[in-house]
N, C-alpha and C positions, 0 to 999 in steps of 0.2 A: 553521457550519463548525467543524471541530475545530481547536483551537489547536496540537495536536501531531499528528505523522504518524509512523506506524510504519515503521521501516527494517529491523527484524530481530527474530528470536526466538532466544533462547539454547537450543540443543539439548542440549549436554552440555559436559563439561569437556575441557580439552586440556592434558596435561602435569601437572606437580606445582606449578607456580608461580602458579596462579590464573587461567590463561588460559581463555577460554570459546570454544566453537565456536558460530557464529551463522549461522542460515539467513537470508539477506538477503531482505527483502520489498520491495526497491526494484529498479527496472529496472537500475541500474548499481551493482554491488557496489564498484567502485573509489571511490565517493563516500566510503567509510569512511576513505580516506587523508586526506581534507580535513577530516573531522570532528574537533573538539577535545573534544566532550563529547556524551553521550547521556543520556536519561532512562530509568532502569531501573525497570520496573514489574512487581512480583511479583504483583499482584492485591491484596495487602494493604497495600503501601506503595510509594511512588515516591521515587526519589532521583536526583539528577544526579551522573553519574560522568565523570571526566576519562578520555579515552582515552590510554593510555600506549604502546600498540603495536598495529600492524595487520599481519596476514599473511594469505595466501590459501592454501587447500588445496582443490583440486577446485572445487566450487561453493560452498564454505563460506568464511566470514570468521573468522579467529581474532583475538580481541581480548584485550588486556590492559587491564583497567580498574583505575583507582587505588582502593586500599582492598580489593581482592580479591587476596590474596597466597598462598593455599594451595588445594590441591585440595578440601579440605573446605569452605572458604568458597565456592568457585566452584560446588560441587555444589548449594548452596542456591538457586541462580538458574536451575536447569533450567526451561525453558518460560516464562521471564520475557520480556516484550516490551521491545524497545529503541525509543525514540521520539526525535524531534527536534522542536524548536519550528519554527514556520513561518519564522522568521528564518534558521534553519540548513538549511532545505529547499533542494533543488536549484531553480535558476531554470528555469521552464518556457518553452518557445517558444510562439508564437502557436498557438492551437487545441490546446493540450495542457492536461490537467487532472489533478489528483490524483484517484485512484479514490475516496478518502474524500469528496471534494467532489461527485462525480457521484452517489453513492448517495442515493436519495430524490428525484431530479429527476422532475418530471412529464414524461411522454413523450407528445407529440401528433403526429398525422399531418399531412400537408401541408395538409389542409383545416382544421386547428386542433382537431379532435376528440381528446379525451384517450384514449390507449390504456392508460395505467396508470402505474406508477412503476418507475424503474430500481432494481432490487433488488440486483444484483451485477454484477461485471465478471470474466469469465473471460479469463485471458491464455493465448493460444495462440501457436504459432510464427509464424503468418502475420500475424494481426491480433487485437486484442481482440474479445470478443463480449459485448454487453450483454444481461443477463438482465432482462427487463421483466415484472413481475407485472401482468397485465391485470386490468381491473375485474371480469371474470367468473371470475377465479381461475386462468385459463390462464397459461402461461408462453410468452413470445415471446423467441427467441434472435435477436438482431440483430447482424450484423457491424458493427464500428466502422470503417466505410470511408466515404469521401466521398460515394459514391452513396447511402448510407443515412442518414448523420448530416448533416442540412442546416444546423442551427443549434443552438448551445448558448448559452443566456442564463442565466449564473450569478446575475445580480441577480434575475431573475424565477423562478429555479429551474425552468426549462423547457427541454426539448430537442425540437426539431422534426425528425421523421424521415420518410423514404420507405421503406415496407415493400416490399421486392422481392417479385415474384410468387412464390407457393409457400411463403413463410415463415409465413403465417398459417394 
């Protein structure tokens, strides 16, 4: 499992004082209000930055990060990822999982036969949809609902599912 979890991606600058617009990759953008720091990953380097200010504009989060004080400095971080350590991650309820932890799980049907691996999670308005790459190369789109997802065993890295008629 990854030790850090992505919470956002810097899209552009905001204003002239070094603020950045962030596209949140977390379910609840309000979580930024409680964060004290984030890990800024440019692809070349990673650094921990203290959050000095949080504002919201439409679906975006506007952050003021310590040490980024000008428009020019902020522009260097376009497309950089923002991450948090697991210690700073939101607490999950029972039967909730981080997408990063679900990726790669072996997916088995009710009889225990392997269907393939969970490759991606699509977030939709109603419910998430699990993208499963089957052994024969086909793709199975399985809704993440109680009728389909019977058991998730993170220790064994396996998911037991019921495939509704017509999905295969």
